[in-house]
RODO-596575 format. One record per atom (N, C-alpha, C, O, CB): atom name; x, y, z. Coordinates in steps of 0.2 Angstrom, whole numbers. Atoms other than C-alpha are relative to their C-alpha. Glycine has a CB too. Layout:
<rs>
+------+-------+-------+-------+
| atom |     x |     y |     z |
+------+-------+-------+-------+
|   CA |     X |     Y |     Z |
...
+------+-------+-------+-------+
</rs>
This chain:
<rs>
+------+-------+-------+-------+
| atom |     x |     y |     z |
+------+-------+-------+-------+
|    N |     2 |     7 |    -1 |
|   CA |   -48 |  -681 |   305 |
|    C |     1 |    -3 |     6 |
|    O |    -4 |    -7 |     8 |
|   CB |     4 |    -4 |    -5 |
|    N |    -1 |     3 |    -7 |
|   CA |   -41 |  -685 |   322 |
|    C |    -5 |     3 |     5 |
|    O |    -8 |    -1 |     9 |
|   CB |     7 |     2 |     2 |
|    N |     6 |    -3 |    -4 |
|   CA |   -54 |  -673 |   330 |
|    C |    -6 |    -3 |    -1 |
|    O |    -9 |    -5 |     4 |
|   CB |    -1 |     7 |    -1 |
|    N |     6 |     4 |     2 |
|   CA |   -68 |  -682 |   321 |
|    C |     0 |    -6 |     4 |
|    O |    -4 |    -8 |     7 |
|   CB |    -1 |     0 |    -7 |
|    N |    -1 |     6 |    -3 |
|   CA |   -61 |  -698 |   327 |
|    C |    -1 |     0 |     7 |
|    O |    -4 |    -5 |    10 |
|   CB |     6 |    -3 |    -2 |
|    N |     0 |    -1 |    -7 |
|   CA |   -59 |  -693 |   345 |
|    C |    -8 |     1 |     2 |
|    O |   -10 |    -1 |     7 |
|   CB |     4 |     6 |     2 |
|    N |     7 |    -1 |    -2 |
|   CA |   -77 |  -686 |   345 |
|    C |    -5 |    -6 |    -1 |
|    O |    -9 |    -8 |     3 |
|   CB |    -3 |     6 |    -4 |
|    N |     4 |     6 |     2 |
|   CA |   -84 |  -702 |   337 |
|    C |     1 |    -6 |     6 |
|    O |    -3 |    -9 |     9 |
|   CB |     1 |    -3 |    -8 |
|    N |    -2 |     5 |    -5 |
|   CA |   -74 |  -713 |   350 |
|    C |    -4 |     3 |     7 |
|    O |    -6 |    -2 |    11 |
|   CB |     7 |     0 |     1 |
|    N |     4 |    -3 |    -7 |
|   CA |   -82 |  -701 |   365 |
|    C |    -7 |    -2 |    -1 |
|    O |   -10 |    -3 |     5 |
|   CB |     1 |     8 |     1 |
|    N |     7 |     1 |     1 |
|   CA |   -99 |  -704 |   358 |
|    C |    -1 |    -7 |     1 |
|    O |    -6 |    -9 |     4 |
|   CB |    -2 |     2 |    -6 |
|    N |     1 |     8 |    -1 |
|   CA |   -97 |  -723 |   357 |
|    C |     1 |    -2 |     7 |
|    O |    -3 |    -6 |    10 |
|   CB |     5 |    -4 |    -5 |
|    N |    -1 |     1 |    -6 |
|   CA |   -90 |  -723 |   374 |
|    C |    -6 |     2 |     5 |
|    O |    -7 |    -2 |    10 |
|   CB |     7 |     3 |     3 |
|    N |     7 |    -3 |    -4 |
|   CA |  -105 |  -713 |   381 |
|    C |    -5 |    -5 |    -1 |
|    O |    -9 |    -7 |     3 |
|   CB |    -2 |     7 |    -2 |
|    N |     6 |     4 |     2 |
|   CA |  -117 |  -725 |   372 |
|    C |     2 |    -6 |     4 |
|    O |    -3 |    -9 |     7 |
|   CB |    -1 |    -1 |    -8 |
|    N |    -2 |     6 |    -4 |
|   CA |  -108 |  -740 |   380 |
|    C |    -2 |     1 |     7 |
|    O |    -4 |    -4 |    11 |
|   CB |     7 |    -2 |    -1 |
|    N |     1 |    -1 |    -7 |
|   CA |  -109 |  -732 |   397 |
|    C |    -7 |     0 |     1 |
|    O |    -9 |    -2 |     7 |
|   CB |     3 |     7 |     1 |
|    N |     8 |     0 |    -1 |
|   CA |  -128 |  -729 |   395 |
|    C |    -2 |    -7 |    -1 |
|    O |    -7 |    -9 |     4 |
|   CB |    -3 |     4 |    -5 |
|    N |     3 |     7 |     1 |
|   CA |  -131 |  -747 |   389 |
|    C |     2 |    -4 |     6 |
|    O |    -3 |    -7 |     9 |
|   CB |     4 |    -3 |    -5 |
|    N |    -2 |     3 |    -6 |
|   CA |  -121 |  -753 |   404 |
|    C |    -5 |     2 |     6 |
|    O |    -7 |    -2 |    10 |
|   CB |     7 |     1 |     2 |
|    N |     4 |    -3 |    -6 |
|   CA |  -131 |  -742 |   416 |
|    C |    -7 |    -3 |    -1 |
|    O |   -10 |    -5 |     5 |
|   CB |    -1 |     8 |     0 |
|    N |     7 |     2 |     0 |
|   CA |  -148 |  -747 |   409 |
|    C |    -1 |    -8 |     2 |
|    O |    -6 |   -10 |     5 |
|   CB |    -2 |     0 |    -8 |
|    N |     0 |     8 |    -2 |
|   CA |  -143 |  -766 |   411 |
|    C |     1 |    -1 |     7 |
|    O |     0 |    -7 |    10 |
|   CB |     5 |    -3 |    -4 |
|    N |    -2 |     1 |    -6 |
|   CA |  -137 |  -763 |   428 |
|    C |    -5 |     2 |     6 |
|    O |    -4 |     0 |    11 |
|   CB |     6 |     3 |     2 |
|    N |     4 |    -3 |    -5 |
|   CA |  -151 |  -754 |   437 |
|    C |    -8 |     1 |    -3 |
|    O |    -9 |     2 |    -9 |
|   CB |     3 |     7 |     3 |
|    N |     7 |    -2 |     2 |
|   CA |  -170 |  -752 |   437 |
|    C |    -2 |     6 |     3 |
|    O |    -8 |     8 |     2 |
|   CB |    -4 |    -6 |     3 |
|    N |     1 |    -6 |    -2 |
|   CA |  -169 |  -736 |   445 |
|    C |    -1 |     5 |    -5 |
|    O |     4 |     8 |    -8 |
|   CB |     5 |     3 |     6 |
|    N |     1 |    -5 |     6 |
|   CA |  -177 |  -724 |   432 |
|    C |     3 |     6 |     1 |
|    O |     5 |     9 |    -4 |
|   CB |    -7 |     0 |    -2 |
|    N |    -3 |    -6 |    -1 |
|   CA |  -172 |  -709 |   440 |
|    C |     8 |     1 |    -1 |
|    O |    10 |     6 |    -4 |
|   CB |    -1 |     2 |     7 |
|    N |    -7 |    -1 |     0 |
|   CA |  -154 |  -713 |   441 |
|    C |     2 |    -1 |    -8 |
|    O |     7 |     1 |   -10 |
|   CB |     3 |    -6 |     4 |
|    N |    -1 |     1 |     7 |
|   CA |  -155 |  -719 |   422 |
|    C |    -1 |     7 |    -3 |
|    O |     4 |     9 |    -7 |
|   CB |    -5 |    -5 |    -2 |
|    N |     1 |    -7 |     3 |
|   CA |  -162 |  -702 |   417 |
|    C |     5 |     5 |     2 |
|    O |     8 |     9 |    -2 |
|   CB |    -7 |     3 |     2 |
|    N |    -6 |    -6 |    -2 |
|   CA |  -149 |  -692 |   427 |
|    C |     6 |    -2 |    -3 |
|    O |    10 |     3 |    -5 |
|   CB |     1 |     0 |     8 |
|    N |    -6 |     2 |     4 |
|   CA |  -135 |  -702 |   420 |
|    C |     0 |     2 |    -7 |
|    O |     5 |     4 |   -10 |
|   CB |     2 |    -7 |     0 |
|    N |     1 |    -2 |     8 |
|   CA |  -142 |  -700 |   402 |
|    C |     1 |     8 |    -1 |
|    O |     5 |    10 |    -6 |
|   CB |    -7 |    -2 |    -2 |
|    N |    -1 |    -7 |     2 |
|   CA |  -143 |  -681 |   404 |
|    C |     7 |     2 |     2 |
|    O |    10 |     6 |    -2 |
|   CB |    -5 |     4 |     5 |
|    N |    -8 |    -2 |    -1 |
|   CA |  -125 |  -680 |   412 |
|    C |     4 |    -2 |    -6 |
|    O |     8 |     2 |    -8 |
|   CB |     2 |    -5 |     6 |
|    N |    -4 |     2 |     6 |
|   CA |  -119 |  -690 |   397 |
|    C |    -1 |     5 |    -6 |
|    O |     4 |     7 |    -9 |
|   CB |    -2 |    -7 |    -2 |
|    N |     2 |    -4 |     6 |
|   CA |  -128 |  -680 |   384 |
|    C |     3 |     7 |     1 |
|    O |     6 |    10 |    -4 |
|   CB |    -8 |     1 |     0 |
|    N |    -3 |    -6 |    -2 |
|   CA |  -122 |  -664 |   393 |
|    C |     7 |     1 |    -2 |
|    O |    10 |     6 |    -4 |
|   CB |    -2 |     2 |     7 |
|    N |    -7 |     1 |     1 |
|   CA |  -104 |  -670 |   392 |
|    C |     1 |     0 |    -7 |
|    O |     6 |     3 |    -9 |
|   CB |     2 |    -6 |     4 |
|    N |    -1 |     1 |     7 |
|   CA |  -106 |  -675 |   374 |
|    C |     0 |     6 |    -4 |
|    O |     4 |     7 |    -9 |
|   CB |    -5 |    -6 |    -3 |
|    N |     1 |    -7 |     3 |
|   CA |  -111 |  -658 |   368 |
|    C |     4 |     6 |     3 |
|    O |     3 |    12 |     1 |
|   CB |    -8 |     1 |    -1 |
|    N |    -4 |    -5 |    -4 |
|   CA |   -99 |  -649 |   380 |
|    C |    -5 |     6 |     2 |
|    O |    -3 |    12 |     1 |
|   CB |     6 |     2 |    -5 |
|    N |     5 |    -6 |    -2 |
|   CA |  -114 |  -639 |   387 |
|    C |     1 |     2 |     7 |
|    O |     4 |    -2 |    11 |
|   CB |    -7 |    -2 |     0 |
|    N |     0 |    -3 |    -7 |
|   CA |  -114 |  -629 |   403 |
|    C |    -5 |    -3 |     5 |
|    O |    -3 |    -4 |    11 |
|   CB |     0 |     8 |     0 |
|    N |     5 |     3 |    -4 |
|   CA |  -130 |  -636 |   409 |
|    C |    -4 |    -5 |    -4 |
|    O |    -3 |    -5 |   -10 |
|   CB |    -4 |     6 |     3 |
|    N |     5 |     4 |     3 |
|   CA |  -143 |  -649 |   405 |
|    C |    -5 |    -2 |     5 |
|    O |    -4 |    -2 |    11 |
|   CB |     3 |    -6 |    -2 |
|    N |     6 |     2 |    -4 |
|   CA |  -160 |  -654 |   411 |
|    C |    -5 |    -5 |    -3 |
|    O |    -4 |    -6 |    -9 |
|   CB |    -4 |     6 |     2 |
|    N |     5 |     4 |     3 |
|   CA |  -174 |  -666 |   409 |
|    C |    -7 |     2 |     4 |
|    O |    -7 |     2 |    10 |
|   CB |     2 |    -8 |     1 |
|    N |     6 |    -2 |    -3 |
|   CA |  -192 |  -660 |   412 |
|    C |    -5 |    -5 |    -2 |
|    O |    -6 |    -7 |    -8 |
|   CB |    -2 |     7 |    -3 |
|    N |     6 |     5 |     1 |
|   CA |  -207 |  -671 |   414 |
|    C |    -6 |     3 |     2 |
|    O |    -6 |     9 |     5 |
|   CB |     1 |    -7 |     5 |
|    N |     6 |    -3 |    -2 |
|   CA |  -225 |  -668 |   416 |
|    C |    -3 |    -4 |     6 |
|    O |    -4 |   -10 |     6 |
|   CB |    -5 |     0 |    -6 |
|    N |     4 |     3 |    -6 |
|   CA |  -234 |  -671 |   433 |
|    C |    -7 |    -2 |    -3 |
|    O |   -10 |     1 |    -6 |
|   CB |    -1 |     6 |     7 |
|    N |     6 |     4 |     2 |
|   CA |  -248 |  -684 |   429 |
|    C |    -6 |     3 |     3 |
|    O |   -12 |     4 |     1 |
|   CB |     1 |    -7 |     2 |
|    N |     6 |    -3 |    -4 |
|   CA |  -259 |  -676 |   443 |
|    C |    -2 |     7 |    -2 |
|    O |    -8 |     8 |    -2 |
|   CB |     3 |     0 |     6 |
|    N |     2 |    -6 |     2 |
|   CA |  -259 |  -658 |   438 |
|    C |     2 |     3 |    -6 |
|    O |     1 |     9 |    -8 |
|   CB |     1 |     5 |     6 |
|    N |    -2 |    -2 |     6 |
|   CA |  -251 |  -657 |   422 |
|    C |     6 |     5 |    -1 |
|    O |     8 |     8 |    -6 |
|   CB |    -5 |     3 |    -4 |
|    N |    -5 |    -5 |     0 |
|   CA |  -237 |  -645 |   427 |
|    C |     6 |    -4 |    -2 |
|    O |     7 |   -10 |    -1 |
|   CB |     1 |     3 |     7 |
|    N |    -6 |     3 |     2 |
|   CA |  -220 |  -648 |   421 |
|    C |     6 |     2 |     6 |
|    O |     6 |     7 |     9 |
|   CB |     3 |     4 |    -7 |
|    N |    -5 |     0 |    -5 |
|   CA |  -205 |  -651 |   433 |
|    C |     6 |    -3 |    -2 |
|    O |     7 |    -7 |    -7 |
|   CB |    -3 |    -4 |     6 |
|    N |    -6 |     2 |     2 |
|   CA |  -187 |  -653 |   432 |
|    C |     2 |    -7 |     4 |
|    O |     3 |    -6 |    10 |
|   CB |     6 |     6 |     1 |
|    N |    -2 |     6 |    -3 |
|   CA |  -183 |  -671 |   435 |
|    C |     8 |     0 |     1 |
|    O |    10 |    -3 |     6 |
|   CB |    -2 |    -5 |    -5 |
|    N |    -7 |    -1 |     0 |
|   CA |  -165 |  -668 |   432 |
|    C |     2 |     7 |    -2 |
|    O |     0 |     9 |    -7 |
|   CB |     4 |    -5 |    -4 |
|    N |    -2 |    -7 |     2 |
|   CA |  -156 |  -651 |   432 |
|    C |     8 |     0 |     2 |
|    O |    10 |     0 |     7 |
|   CB |    -4 |     6 |     4 |
|    N |    -7 |     0 |    -1 |
|   CA |  -137 |  -650 |   430 |
|    C |     3 |     7 |    -2 |
|    O |     0 |    11 |    -5 |
|   CB |     3 |    -5 |    -5 |
|    N |    -3 |    -6 |     1 |
|   CA |  -126 |  -635 |   430 |
|    C |     1 |     4 |     7 |
|    O |    -1 |     2 |    12 |
|   CB |    -4 |     5 |    -5 |
|    N |    -1 |    -5 |    -6 |
|   CA |  -122 |  -620 |   442 |
|    C |    -6 |     1 |     4 |
|    O |    -6 |     2 |    10 |
|   CB |     3 |     6 |    -3 |
|    N |     6 |    -1 |    -2 |
|   CA |  -140 |  -617 |   445 |
|    C |    -5 |    -6 |     1 |
|    O |   -11 |    -5 |     2 |
|   CB |    -4 |     6 |    -3 |
|    N |     5 |     6 |     0 |
|   CA |  -147 |  -635 |   445 |
|    C |    -4 |    -1 |     6 |
|    O |   -10 |    -2 |     5 |
|   CB |     5 |    -6 |    -1 |
|    N |     5 |     1 |    -6 |
|   CA |  -153 |  -636 |   462 |
|    C |    -5 |     5 |     1 |
|    O |   -11 |     3 |     2 |
|   CB |     5 |     0 |     7 |
|    N |     5 |    -5 |    -1 |
|   CA |  -162 |  -620 |   462 |
|    C |    -5 |    -1 |    -6 |
|    O |   -11 |     0 |    -6 |
|   CB |     4 |     7 |    -1 |
|    N |     4 |     1 |     6 |
|   CA |  -169 |  -624 |   444 |
|    C |    -5 |    -6 |     2 |
|    O |   -11 |    -6 |     0 |
|   CB |     4 |    -2 |    -6 |
|    N |     5 |     5 |    -2 |
|   CA |  -177 |  -640 |   452 |
|    C |    -6 |     2 |     4 |
|    O |   -11 |    -2 |     4 |
|   CB |     4 |    -6 |     4 |
|    N |     5 |    -2 |    -4 |
|   CA |  -188 |  -630 |   462 |
|    C |    -6 |     3 |    -4 |
|    O |   -12 |     4 |    -2 |
|   CB |     2 |     6 |     5 |
|    N |     4 |    -4 |     5 |
|   CA |  -196 |  -622 |   447 |
|    C |    -6 |    -5 |    -3 |
|    O |    -4 |   -11 |    -4 |
|   CB |     4 |     3 |    -6 |
|    N |     5 |     4 |     3 |
|   CA |  -213 |  -629 |   441 |
|    C |    -3 |     5 |    -5 |
|    O |    -4 |    11 |    -4 |
|   CB |    -6 |    -3 |     5 |
|    N |     3 |    -4 |     5 |
|   CA |  -221 |  -623 |   424 |
|    C |    -6 |    -3 |    -2 |
|    O |    -8 |    -9 |    -2 |
|   CB |     5 |     0 |    -5 |
|    N |     7 |     2 |     4 |
|   CA |  -238 |  -623 |   416 |
|    C |     2 |     0 |    -7 |
|    O |     7 |     2 |   -10 |
|   CB |    -6 |     4 |     2 |
|    N |    -1 |     0 |     7 |
|   CA |  -240 |  -627 |   398 |
|    C |     0 |     8 |    -3 |
|    O |    -4 |    12 |     0 |
|   CB |    -6 |    -4 |    -4 |
|    N |    -1 |    -7 |     3 |
|   CA |  -235 |  -611 |   388 |
|    C |     5 |     5 |     4 |
|    O |     7 |    10 |     1 |
|   CB |    -6 |     3 |     1 |
|    N |    -5 |    -4 |    -4 |
|   CA |  -223 |  -604 |   402 |
|    C |     7 |    -3 |    -2 |
|    O |     9 |    -9 |    -2 |
|   CB |    -1 |    -1 |     8 |
|    N |    -7 |     1 |     1 |
|   CA |  -205 |  -603 |   397 |
|    C |     1 |    -4 |    -7 |
|    O |    -4 |    -6 |   -10 |
|   CB |     3 |    -4 |     6 |
|    N |    -1 |     4 |     7 |
|   CA |  -197 |  -612 |   382 |
|    C |    -2 |    -7 |     1 |
|    O |    -6 |    -9 |    -3 |
|   CB |     9 |    -1 |    -1 |
|    N |     3 |     7 |    -1 |
|   CA |  -201 |  -630 |   390 |
|    C |    -7 |     0 |     0 |
|    O |   -10 |    -4 |    -3 |
|   CB |     3 |    -3 |     6 |
|    N |     8 |    -1 |     0 |
|   CA |  -219 |  -624 |   392 |
|    C |    -3 |     1 |    -7 |
|    O |    -8 |    -2 |    -9 |
|   CB |    -2 |     6 |     5 |
|    N |     2 |    -1 |     7 |
|   CA |  -220 |  -618 |   374 |
|    C |     1 |    -6 |    -4 |
|    O |    -4 |    -8 |    -8 |
|   CB |     5 |     5 |    -3 |
|    N |    -1 |     7 |     3 |
|   CA |  -213 |  -635 |   368 |
|    C |    -6 |    -5 |     2 |
|    O |    -9 |    -8 |    -2 |
|   CB |     7 |    -3 |     2 |
|    N |     5 |     4 |    -3 |
|   CA |  -226 |  -644 |   379 |
|    C |    -7 |     2 |    -3 |
|    O |   -11 |    -2 |    -5 |
|   CB |     0 |     0 |     8 |
|    N |     6 |    -3 |     3 |
|   CA |  -240 |  -633 |   372 |
|    C |    -1 |    -1 |    -7 |
|    O |    -6 |    -3 |    -9 |
|   CB |    -1 |     7 |     2 |
|    N |     1 |     1 |     7 |
|   CA |  -236 |  -634 |   354 |
|    C |     2 |    -7 |    -2 |
|    O |     0 |    -9 |    -8 |
|   CB |     6 |     6 |    -3 |
|    N |    -2 |     7 |     2 |
|   CA |  -229 |  -652 |   354 |
|    C |     5 |     0 |    -6 |
|    O |     5 |    -4 |   -10 |
|   CB |    -6 |    -4 |    -3 |
|    N |    -5 |     0 |     5 |
|   CA |  -214 |  -646 |   343 |
|    C |     7 |     1 |     4 |
|    O |     7 |     5 |     8 |
|   CB |    -1 |     5 |    -5 |
|    N |    -6 |    -1 |    -3 |
|   CA |  -196 |  -648 |   348 |
|    C |     3 |     7 |    -2 |
|    O |     2 |     9 |    -8 |
|   CB |     5 |    -5 |    -1 |
|    N |    -3 |    -6 |     2 |
|   CA |  -185 |  -632 |   348 |
|    C |     7 |     0 |     2 |
|    O |     9 |    -3 |     8 |
|   CB |    -4 |     7 |     3 |
|    N |    -7 |     0 |    -2 |
|   CA |  -166 |  -629 |   348 |
|    C |     1 |     8 |     1 |
|    O |     0 |    12 |    -3 |
|   CB |     6 |    -3 |    -5 |
|    N |    -2 |    -7 |    -2 |
|   CA |  -161 |  -613 |   357 |
|    C |     7 |     1 |     2 |
|    O |     9 |    -2 |     6 |
|   CB |    -5 |     2 |     6 |
|    N |    -7 |     0 |    -1 |
|   CA |  -143 |  -608 |   356 |
|    C |     1 |     5 |     6 |
|    O |     7 |     5 |     9 |
|   CB |     3 |     2 |    -7 |
|    N |    -1 |    -5 |    -5 |
|   CA |  -145 |  -593 |   368 |
|    C |    -6 |     1 |     3 |
|    O |   -10 |     5 |     1 |
|   CB |     2 |     7 |    -3 |
|    N |     6 |     0 |    -3 |
|   CA |  -159 |  -596 |   380 |
|    C |    -2 |     7 |     3 |
|    O |    -7 |     9 |     3 |
|   CB |    -1 |    -5 |     5 |
|    N |     1 |    -7 |    -3 |
|   CA |  -157 |  -579 |   389 |
|    C |    -3 |     5 |    -5 |
|    O |    -6 |    10 |    -3 |
|   CB |     6 |     2 |     4 |
|    N |     2 |    -5 |     5 |
|   CA |  -160 |  -569 |   373 |
|    C |    -7 |    -3 |    -3 |
|    O |   -10 |     1 |    -7 |
|   CB |     6 |     2 |    -5 |
|    N |     6 |     3 |     3 |
|   CA |  -176 |  -580 |   369 |
|    C |    -6 |     3 |     4 |
|    O |    -6 |     3 |    10 |
|   CB |     0 |    -7 |    -1 |
|    N |     5 |    -3 |    -4 |
|   CA |  -192 |  -571 |   373 |
|    C |    -5 |    -5 |     3 |
|    O |    -9 |    -2 |     7 |
|   CB |    -4 |     4 |    -5 |
|    N |     4 |     5 |    -3 |
|   CA |  -200 |  -587 |   379 |
|    C |     4 |    -2 |     7 |
|    O |     1 |    -5 |    11 |
|   CB |     0 |    -6 |    -4 |
|    N |    -4 |     2 |    -5 |
|   CA |  -185 |  -588 |   392 |
|    C |    -4 |     2 |     7 |
|    O |    -7 |     7 |     7 |
|   CB |     7 |     4 |     0 |
|    N |     4 |    -1 |    -7 |
|   CA |  -193 |  -590 |   410 |
|    C |     4 |     3 |     5 |
|    O |     2 |     4 |    11 |
|   CB |    -4 |    -6 |     2 |
+------+-------+-------+-------+
</rs>
């Protein structure tokens, strides 16, 4: 019971942190970055990222990439259908992948 309460408290604290951030800045990049940091922390993940679509050429790019390889990952651009993110963009369906490296769509 205590573990569940601690997790709920952490989630509420993170939500309050995000609400405060949104109310304090108009810098959308900073809001996105902090939101991904918070989500990554909440689920205790090794890495997290946010991919957006380039309006000019339709390519996908990493707006935020956290983790050991985050800076390198930011250099990657994907077309629809490439990698897991490209598959999601092409199909329009979300997917949860527990082990990305064993997924055949992994880029």
